[in-house]
VOTIRO-456484 format. One line per field, with one value per residue: chain; x, y, z of N, C-alpha, C, O in turn; residue in three letters. Coordinates in Angstrom, 1 decimal, always signed. Each point is the difference from the previous one (the first is absolute). Example, Ala and Ser with C-alpha at 12.3 -4.5 7.8 and 13.67 -1.06 7.14 Angstrom:
c <- A:A
n_x <- +13.2:-1.4
n_y <- -5.7:+1.1
n_z <- +7.8:-1.4
ca_x <- -0.9:+0.9
ca_y <- +1.2:+1.1
ca_z <- +0.0:+0.0
c_x <- +0.9:-0.8
c_y <- +1.2:+1.1
c_z <- +0.0:+0.8
o_x <- +1.0:+0.5
o_y <- +0.0:+1.1
o_z <- +0.7:+0.1
r <- ALA:SER
***
This chain:
c <- A:A:A:A:A:A:A:A:A:A:A:A:A:A:A:A:A:A:A:A:A:A:A:A:A:A:A:A:A:A:A:A:A:A:A:A:A:A:A:A:A:A:A:A:A:A:A:A:A:A:A:A:A:A:A:A:A:A:A:A:A:A:A:A:A:A:A:A:A:A:A:A:A:A:A:A:A:A:A:A:A:A:A:A:A:A:A:A:A:A:A:A:A:A:A:A:A:A:A:A:A:A:A:A:A
n_x <- -19.6:+0.8:+1.2:+0.4:+1.5:-0.5:+0.8:-0.1:+0.0:-0.5:-1.0:-2.0:-0.3:+1.3:-1.6:+0.0:-0.7:-1.8:-0.2:-1.4:+0.0:-1.0:-0.4:+0.2:+0.0:-1.1:-1.8:+1.1:+0.0:+0.0:+1.4:+0.5:+0.7:-0.3:+2.1:-0.4:+0.4:-2.0:+1.1:-1.7:-0.8:+0.6:-1.5:+1.8:-1.6:+2.2:-1.8:+2.0:-1.0:+1.3:-2.1:+1.9:-2.0:+1.9:-1.3:+1.2:-1.1:+0.3:+2.1:+0.7:+0.0:-1.3:+0.8:+0.0:-1.2:+1.9:-1.7:+2.2:-1.9:+1.9:-2.0:+1.8:-1.9:+2.0:+0.3:+1.1:-0.9:+1.7:-1.9:+1.5:-2.1:+2.1:-2.0:+1.5:-1.2:+2.0:-2.0:+2.2:-1.2:+0.3:-0.4:-0.7:-0.4:-1.9:+1.5:-1.5:+1.0:+1.0:-1.2:-0.2:+1.8:-0.3:+1.8:-0.2:-0.7
n_y <- +60.5:-0.3:+0.4:-1.5:+1.1:-2.1:+1.6:-2.2:+1.6:-1.7:-0.8:-0.4:+2.0:+0.8:+1.4:-1.5:+2.1:-0.9:+2.0:-1.4:+1.8:-0.7:+1.4:+0.2:+1.5:-0.1:-0.9:-1.5:-0.2:-2.1:+0.5:-1.5:+0.9:-1.6:+0.2:+1.2:+1.9:-1.1:+2.0:-1.4:+1.7:+0.5:+1.4:+0.9:+1.6:-0.1:+1.3:+0.4:-0.3:-1.3:-0.1:-1.1:-0.8:-1.0:-1.4:-1.3:-0.2:-1.4:+0.0:+1.9:+2.1:-0.1:+1.5:+0.1:+0.7:+1.1:+0.8:+0.6:+1.2:+0.0:+1.1:-0.7:+1.2:+0.1:+1.6:-2.0:+1.0:-1.5:-0.2:-1.7:+0.3:-0.6:+0.5:-1.5:-1.5:+0.9:-0.4:+0.5:+1.8:-1.2:+2.2:-1.5:+2.2:-1.1:+0.7:+1.6:+1.8:+1.1:+1.5:+1.9:+1.3:+0.1:-1.3:+1.8:+0.3
n_z <- +9.3:+2.1:-1.9:+1.6:-1.2:+0.8:+1.4:-0.1:+1.5:-1.4:+1.9:-1.0:+0.8:-1.7:+0.7:-1.7:-0.6:+0.9:-0.9:+1.0:-1.4:+1.9:-1.6:+2.3:-1.7:+2.0:-1.1:+1.3:-2.2:+0.8:-1.7:+1.6:-2.0:+1.6:-0.7:-1.8:+1.2:-0.1:+0.1:+0.6:-1.2:+2.1:-0.8:+1.1:-0.2:-0.2:-0.5:+0.7:+2.0:-1.2:+0.7:-0.3:-0.5:+0.8:-1.3:+1.2:-1.9:+1.7:-0.6:+0.9:-0.8:+1.7:-1.6:+2.2:-1.7:+0.5:-1.3:+0.1:-0.4:-1.1:-0.1:-1.2:-0.3:-1.1:+1.5:+0.2:+1.8:+0.5:+1.3:-0.4:+0.8:+0.5:+0.8:+0.7:-1.1:-0.4:-1.0:-0.3:-0.2:-1.9:-0.5:-1.5:-0.2:+0.5:-1.5:+0.0:-0.8:+1.6:+1.2:-1.1:+0.1:+2.2:-0.3:+1.4:-2.1
ca_x <- +1.1:+1.3:+0.9:+1.5:+1.1:+0.7:+1.2:+0.1:+1.4:-0.1:+1.3:+0.5:+0.3:-1.2:-1.1:-0.8:-1.4:-0.9:-1.0:-1.2:-0.6:-1.3:-0.4:-1.4:+0.0:+1.3:+0.4:+0.6:+0.1:+0.9:+0.9:+1.4:+0.5:+1.4:+0.4:-0.8:-1.4:-0.7:-0.4:-1.0:+0.2:-0.9:+0.8:-0.6:+1.0:+0.2:+0.8:+0.7:+0.4:-1.0:+0.3:-0.6:+0.1:-0.1:+0.9:+1.1:+0.3:+1.3:+0.0:+0.1:-1.1:-0.8:+0.3:-0.9:+0.8:-0.5:+0.8:-0.3:+0.5:-0.2:+0.0:+0.3:+0.1:-0.1:+0.8:-0.5:+1.0:-0.7:+0.6:-0.8:+0.3:-0.3:+0.5:+1.0:+0.8:-0.4:+0.6:-0.3:-0.4:-0.1:-0.7:-0.3:-1.3:-0.1:-1.0:-1.2:+0.4:+0.9:-0.7:-1.0:+0.6:+1.3:+1.0:+0.1:+1.4
ca_y <- -0.7:+0.5:-1.1:+0.4:-1.0:+0.3:-0.8:-0.2:-0.1:-1.0:-0.5:-1.0:+0.7:+0.6:-0.8:+0.8:-0.3:+1.1:+0.5:+0.5:+0.9:+0.4:+1.1:+0.1:+1.2:+0.0:-1.4:-0.6:-1.4:-0.5:-1.1:+0.1:-1.3:-0.2:-1.3:-1.0:+0.0:+1.3:+0.3:+1.1:+1.0:+1.1:+1.1:+1.3:+1.1:+0.9:+1.1:-0.4:-1.3:-1.1:-1.0:-1.2:-1.2:-1.1:-1.1:-0.2:-1.5:-0.4:-1.4:-0.6:+0.3:+1.2:+1.0:+1.1:+1.2:+1.3:+0.6:+1.4:+0.4:+1.4:+0.1:+1.3:-0.1:-1.4:-0.9:-0.2:-0.5:-0.4:-1.0:-1.0:-0.2:-1.4:+0.0:+1.0:+0.1:+1.0:-0.3:+1.1:-0.3:+1.1:-0.4:+1.0:-0.1:-0.7:+0.6:-0.8:-0.6:-1.1:-1.1:-0.5:-0.6:-0.5:+1.0:+1.0:+0.2
ca_z <- +0.5:-0.3:+0.3:+0.2:+0.0:+1.3:+0.3:+1.5:+0.4:+1.1:+0.5:-0.9:-1.3:-0.7:-0.5:-0.9:+0.1:-0.4:+0.9:-0.7:+1.0:-0.3:+0.9:+0.3:+0.9:+0.7:+0.3:-1.1:+0.0:-1.1:+0.2:-0.1:-0.5:+0.3:+0.5:-0.7:+0.5:-0.1:+1.4:+0.0:+1.1:+0.2:+0.4:+0.1:-0.3:+1.1:-0.6:-1.2:+0.2:-0.1:+1.1:-0.5:+0.8:-0.9:+0.2:-1.0:+0.0:-0.4:-0.2:+1.4:+0.9:-0.3:+1.0:+0.0:-0.3:-0.2:-1.0:-0.2:-1.4:-0.5:-1.4:-0.5:-1.4:-0.5:+0.9:+1.4:+1.0:+1.2:+0.9:+0.5:+1.4:+0.4:+1.4:+0.2:-1.2:-1.0:-1.3:-0.9:-1.4:-0.9:-1.2:-1.0:-0.7:-1.2:-0.8:-0.5:-1.3:+0.3:+0.7:-1.0:-1.2:+0.3:+0.1:-1.1:-0.5
c_x <- +1.3:+1.0:+1.5:+0.8:+0.8:+1.2:+0.1:+1.5:+0.0:+1.4:+0.7:+0.3:-1.3:-1.0:-0.9:-1.4:-0.8:-0.9:-1.2:-0.8:-1.3:-0.4:-1.5:-0.2:+1.3:+0.5:+0.7:+0.0:+0.9:+0.8:+1.5:+0.5:+1.5:+0.3:-0.9:-1.4:-0.6:-0.7:-1.0:+0.3:-1.2:+0.8:-0.8:+1.1:+0.0:+1.0:+0.5:+0.4:-1.1:+0.5:-0.8:+0.2:-0.2:+0.9:+1.2:+0.4:+1.4:-0.1:+0.0:-1.3:-0.7:+0.3:-1.1:+0.8:-0.8:+1.0:-0.3:+0.7:-0.2:+0.1:+0.2:+0.2:-0.1:+0.8:-0.7:+1.2:-0.8:+0.7:-1.1:+0.4:-0.5:+0.6:+1.0:+0.9:-0.7:+0.7:-0.4:-0.5:-0.1:-0.8:-0.2:-1.4:+0.1:-1.0:-1.0:+0.4:+0.8:-0.7:-1.0:+0.6:+1.4:+1.0:-0.1:+1.4:+0.0
c_y <- +0.6:-1.1:+0.6:-1.3:+0.3:-0.9:+0.0:-0.3:-1.0:-0.3:-1.0:+0.5:+0.6:-1.0:+1.0:-0.4:+1.1:+0.3:+0.5:+0.7:+0.5:+1.1:+0.0:+1.1:+0.1:-1.3:-0.6:-1.6:-0.4:-1.2:+0.4:-1.4:+0.0:-1.4:-1.1:-0.1:+1.4:+0.2:+1.1:+0.9:+0.9:+1.2:+1.3:+1.1:+0.8:+1.1:-0.5:-1.5:-1.0:-1.0:-1.3:-1.1:-1.2:-1.2:+0.0:-1.5:-0.2:-1.6:-0.7:+0.3:+1.3:+1.0:+1.1:+1.3:+1.3:+0.7:+1.5:+0.4:+1.5:-0.1:+1.4:-0.1:-1.5:-0.9:-0.2:-0.5:-0.4:-1.0:-1.0:-0.3:-1.4:-0.1:+1.1:+0.2:+1.0:-0.2:+1.1:-0.6:+1.3:-0.4:+1.1:-0.4:-0.8:+0.7:-1.0:-0.8:-1.3:-1.1:-0.7:-0.8:-0.6:+1.2:+1.0:+0.2:+1.3
c_z <- -0.4:+0.4:+0.0:-0.1:+1.3:+0.1:+1.6:+0.3:+1.2:+0.5:-0.9:-1.4:-0.6:-0.5:-0.8:+0.2:-0.6:+1.1:-0.8:+1.0:-0.5:+1.0:+0.1:+1.0:+0.7:+0.4:-1.3:+0.2:-1.1:+0.3:-0.1:-0.5:+0.2:+0.4:-0.5:+0.5:-0.2:+1.4:+0.1:+1.2:+0.1:+0.6:+0.1:-0.3:+1.3:-0.5:-1.3:+0.0:-0.1:+1.1:-0.4:+1.1:-0.9:+0.5:-1.0:+0.1:-0.6:-0.2:+1.4:+0.8:-0.6:+1.1:+0.0:+0.0:+0.0:-0.9:+0.0:-1.3:-0.1:-1.5:-0.5:-1.5:-0.4:+0.9:+1.4:+0.8:+1.2:+0.7:+0.4:+1.4:+0.3:+1.4:+0.2:-1.2:-1.0:-1.3:-1.0:-1.4:-0.8:-1.2:-1.0:-0.7:-1.3:-0.9:-0.5:-1.2:+0.3:+0.7:-1.0:-1.1:+0.2:+0.1:-1.2:-0.4:-0.7
o_x <- +0.2:-0.2:+0.3:-0.4:+0.6:+0.1:+0.1:+0.6:+0.3:+1.0:+1.2:+0.2:-1.1:+0.3:-0.4:-0.3:+0.5:-0.3:+0.2:-0.4:-0.1:+0.0:-0.7:-0.1:+1.1:+1.1:-0.3:-0.1:+0.4:-0.4:+0.3:-0.2:+0.7:-0.9:-0.2:-0.8:+0.6:-0.7:+0.4:+0.5:-0.8:+1.1:-1.1:+1.2:-1.0:+1.2:-0.7:+0.7:-1.1:+1.1:-1.2:+1.0:-1.0:+0.9:-0.2:+0.6:+0.4:-1.0:-0.4:-0.5:+0.3:-0.3:-0.4:+0.9:-1.2:+1.2:-1.2:+1.1:-0.9:+1.0:-0.7:+0.9:-1.0:+0.2:-0.7:+0.9:-1.1:+1.2:-1.1:+1.2:-1.2:+1.1:-0.3:+1.0:-1.2:+1.2:-1.2:+0.4:-0.2:-0.1:+0.2:-0.3:+1.0:-1.2:+0.3:-0.4:-0.1:+0.2:-0.3:-0.6:+0.7:-0.5:+0.1:+0.9:+1.1
o_y <- +0.4:-0.6:+0.9:-1.0:+1.1:-1.1:+1.1:-0.9:+0.4:+0.2:-0.3:-0.7:-0.1:-1.0:+1.0:-1.1:+0.9:-0.8:+0.9:-0.6:+0.5:-0.3:-0.1:-0.3:+0.1:-0.2:+0.5:-0.5:+0.9:-0.7:+0.8:-1.0:+0.7:-0.7:-1.0:-0.9:+1.0:-0.9:+1.2:-0.4:+0.1:-0.2:+0.1:-0.4:+0.4:-0.2:-0.4:-0.4:+0.2:-0.4:+0.0:-0.1:+0.0:+0.2:+0.7:-0.5:+0.5:-0.6:-1.2:-0.8:+0.5:-0.3:+0.4:+0.2:+0.0:-0.1:+0.3:-0.4:+0.6:-0.5:+0.9:-0.6:-0.6:-1.2:+0.9:-0.7:+0.5:-0.4:+0.4:-0.3:-0.3:-0.3:+1.2:+0.7:+0.0:+0.1:+0.2:-1.0:+1.1:-1.3:+1.1:-1.2:+0.2:-0.1:-1.1:-1.2:-1.0:-1.2:-1.1:-1.0:-0.3:+1.1:-0.5:-0.1:+0.4
o_z <- -1.2:+1.0:-0.7:+0.6:+0.1:-0.5:+0.6:-0.6:+1.1:-0.6:+0.1:-0.9:+0.6:-0.5:+0.5:+0.3:-0.6:+0.9:-0.8:+1.1:-1.1:+1.2:-1.0:+1.2:-0.6:+0.6:-1.1:+1.1:-0.9:+1.0:-0.8:+0.8:-0.7:+0.4:+0.6:-0.3:+0.0:+0.5:-0.3:+1.0:-1.0:+0.6:-0.5:+0.0:+0.6:+0.1:-0.9:-0.9:+0.5:+0.0:+0.0:+0.6:-0.7:+0.8:-1.0:+0.9:-1.0:+0.2:+0.1:+0.7:-1.0:+1.2:-1.1:+0.8:-0.2:+0.3:-0.1:-0.4:+0.4:-0.6:+0.4:-0.5:+0.3:-0.4:+0.4:-0.6:+0.3:-0.3:+0.3:+0.2:-0.1:+0.2:-0.3:+0.0:-0.1:-0.1:-0.2:-0.4:+0.6:-0.3:+0.3:-0.1:-0.8:+0.4:-0.2:-0.2:-0.7:-0.3:+0.2:-0.5:-1.0:+0.2:-1.1:+0.8:-0.5
r <- MET:THR:GLU:TYR:ARG:ILE:THR:LEU:GLN:SER:PRO:LEU:GLY:GLU:ARG:GLN:GLY:THR:LEU:SER:LEU:TYR:ARG:GLN:GLY:GLU:SER:PHE:THR:GLY:THR:ILE:SER:LEU:LEU:GLY:SER:SER:ASN:PRO:PHE:THR:GLY:THR:ARG:GLN:GLY:GLU:THR:LEU:CYS:LEU:THR:HIS:PRO:LEU:ARG:THR:GLN:VAL:SER:THR:LEU:GLU:CYS:GLU:THR:THR:LEU:GLN:ILE:LYS:GLY:ASP:THR:LEU:THR:GLY:THR:ILE:HIS:VAL:GLY:CYS:VAL:HIS:ILE:PRO:LEU:CYS:GLY:GLU:PHE:ILE:PRO:LYS:GLU:GLU:THR:ALA:HIS:GLY:THR:ALA:GLU
***
């Protein structure tokens, strides 16, 4: 499992969360934790891009989303596509020591 601390640039301001990524050959599964909900996803790799399909639960409704991500080194960038709305996100790798023992200092 690989984890990233992510920031969603939503129309209502920045939202913080995490992305947990499990690789299974060329397929991926995991969760995007945002807006107080853990949202499971499935995905595939297309060249250097990860393409994920997932719900995004909000306080008002559940939105069906497609997310594209590019991972380079310890950072990721991407876009969550909800219908015709495109919401950018970025993130950084969380080292194993930090996830196992809290924040490393």
